[in-house]
N, C-alpha and C positions, 0 to 999 in steps of 0.2 A: 462717724455716724454713717448709716446706710439705709437704703430703702429695701424692704423685704417684699418680694413679689412672686417667688417661686421660680424665677428665671435669673438668679444672680442678684447683684446689689447695684444700687445707684449711689455714687459718691455724693457727699455734701460738703460744702465749704462755708466757713464763717466769714460773712461779708463785712459785718460790723460787730465789734465786741465793746464791752464797757457801757452798755446802755442801762437805763433804769429798768422799767417794766414796759417793754415795747408791745404795742397793741394796734389793732385796726389797720392792718397792712392793706395798701392799695397800689396799683400799678398805673402810672400816668406819665405821659410824655417822656418815656424812656428811663424812668426812675421808679424806685420803690418808695412810697410814702408810708409813714407810720406815725403813731402817737406815742411819744416817749413819756409814759406816766411817771410822775415824781419830779419831772423837770418842767412840765407844762409846754413842752416843745412839740410842734409838728415838724417832722424832718422829711426831707427828700434825699434819697441815697442813690448815687450813681453806680455804674457797673463796677468801678474799681473800689467802691466803698466810701468815697468822699461824700460827706453829708452837708446839707444846707438847712438852716432853720427857716421855715416858710411861714410860721405863725407862732405866737406865744400866748399862753394863758398863765394864770397863777400856778406856781409849782404844786400847790395843794389840790389842784383840780384833778379829780379822778372819780369815776371814769370820764373819758372823753373820746369822741370818735369823729371821723371825717368822711366826707364825700363831696361831690361837685354838682352844682346845678347845670343844666344843659348849656347855659351861656358861659360856663367856665368859672363861675364864682365858687369859692371854697365855702362849704358849710362845716360847722363844728358843733357837736353836742357838748355843752357844759353840763355834765351829769348832776353834780351837787346842787347847782343853782336852777336846774330844770329849764335851761334856756337852749334854743337853737340859734347859733350865731352865724353871721355871714361876713366874710372878709371883704373889706372895702379899703383898698390901698394897704396901709399897714395896720388898720384898725379892724377889730372884730365888733360888729354892731349887732344888735338884736334883730333876729329874723322872725322868731316866734317864741311866745311865752308858754311853757308846758306845765306851769304850776297848778293848773286846774285839773290835771289828769292823773292824780295819784301822787304818792309819796316819792321823794328822791331815793336813789338817783335814777335818772335816765341814762341810757347805756349806748346802744348801737344805732347806726344810721346807714340807710341805703336810699339812693335817689333813682327814680325811674326816668325814662326818656322824655316824659312830659313835664318833669320838674316836681313831681310829687315826692316828698321826703318822708320816708317811713322811719320812725324812731320808736325804740322799745326801752323797757327798763324795769326797775324793781317792782312797780305795782302789778306786774304780770300782764301788762297791756302793750298794744302797739297803737300808736297814733300816726296819722298822716297829716303832714303840713303841706297845704296846697301852695302853688306858686305865689298866690296873693298873701300868704302868711296865715291864713285861717287854719285852725287845728281841729281835727275830728278823731275821736277814738274809733278804731276799726277792728280791734281784736282784744280779747281779755281771757283770763283763766289760765295763762301760762304760768309755770312755777317760777322760772327765772329766765326770761328771754335774753338771748345773747346774740351771737353772730347771725346775720341775715344775708340772703342772696335772692335776687330776682332771676328766675329761669323761664324757659319755654317762651322766649320773646316777650318777657315781662308779664306773662299771664299767670305766673305762680310766684308767691313769696314763700321761701323756705326759711324757717326760724329755728335756730338751735336753742332748745330748752334745756339749760344746763342741769337743773335739779331733777328733771324727769328723765334725763339721758336719752333724749329723743331729738330727731329733726321733725318739725311739724310743717306740713304744706298747706298753704291757704291760697285759694284761687283769687285772682285779682279781677274785679269787675271793671267794666269800661270806665266807670267814674272814679276808679282808684280805691274804692272800698274793697273789703275782703269778705269772702264767704267763710263759713265755719271751717275750722282746721281739721286735718286728719293726720295721723302719724305717717310720715314719709319714710322714716327708718328708726328702728330701735338700735341703741348703741351700747357698747360695753362700758364706756367711760363718759364722763360728763363732757359735752361739747362746748367749745368756746367760739372762736372765729371760724367762718366757713367761706368757701368760694366754689364756683361751679366750673365744669369743663365742657368742651364741645361734644363729648359723647354722652352727656346727660348724667354724669357722676358728680358727686360733691366731695370736696376735700374738707375734712373736719379736723381742726386743731383741738387737742385736749391737754389740759394742765395735769390732772391726775394720771392720765395715760402716758404722759411724756412722749407724745407722738402726734403725727398727722396721719389720718387714714382716709383713703379714697373709697367711698361707698356708693353703691347703686341703690335706687329706690327699692325698698324692702329690707335693706340693711346688710346685704352681702358686702364684705370687705374685699376690695380688689387689690389694694396695695397699702403698705405701711411704711412711713418714714419715721424712724425712731430718733429720739434725742436724749441727751443726758440731763435735761431739765424740762420744766413744764412748757408746753406749746400753747400760746395764747391766741395766735392768729396765723392765717396763711393766705397767700394770694398767688395765683399763677400770673406770670409775666415774662419779661425778657423779649428778645427779638422775635422769637417764634411763638411766644405765649406759653411755652412748655416748661419753664423753670418755676418750681414751687419755692416761694420765699416765705420763710417761717420766722415768726417773732417768738422768741423763747427766753425764759429766765427761771431762776430758782424761785420757788414759791413756798412760803412758810405760813401762809394764812393772812387774812385781812387785818387781824389785830396786830401782827408783827409788822405788816406794811405801814399801818397808821402810826405805830409807835416808833419804828426805826427807819422808815423810808424804804424805797425800793432797792437800795444798794446799787451795785454796778455789775450784776451778773447777766444783764440782758444782752441778747445776741440777735442779729439778723442772719439767718442761715439760708443758703441757696442750694436747692436740689434740682439740678438740670435733668433733662431727658424724660419728662413725664409723658404718659401715654397719649394725652390729648391736651390741646391748648385751652386757654381761658375762654369762657363764654359767660354770658349774662352780666349782671351787675351785682356788686361793684366789680 
């Protein structure tokens, strides 16, 4: 696999093979973290590919997503049960109940520097969970909200709307609420997980596109990293912040996933040497 950028190619390496359906990639404490759908495991993967199970949910839990509070506690979205959980020792305890904010499942999660946790999902909405556990809906009308990133020093939340094939930008007010959204970029393929870089571009993983694209506001594609299977999430990390870690797997649709499980086609792929390091959250 390689990255297409008009100036040659960037090699990629498979860091981990044999995963289920890897999602929600994060970089923390020198390791790549991810949610391994179909096993219920939150994994941390070291530079040589060694993995450690950091938290467990029921294997049937999907979707689920992760991020951290400012004090270092791990948060986990349990999508089917519409719960936001917090890790306490080896337990996952309830942090917030989302059942009053639309139908299951809830999906993605990103936490800001003040500890406000933004969660989105199937109802087409975004809710914010305050540090005290209170929940407020702050956006609606999205077709299928997916990956999220806080950019511009936390002043803007960018949401990947998969069914609309758009990135939507919402201004973040001082109290953590969101202003009405506008299209940040139109995309050729449905977006899934996203992350931001220090030059103001956003990397977008796409399952139908089988790639990750680096786009600037307005939609111009600056770089593409192609894969031989669907790309579900991406995250910049590594020692210099310039390695793109991609969660990829074969995808045959939700019905096949529920009937047959995720299989073992999931991979964590590393593409070093990207133009700008990680920025924003997650």
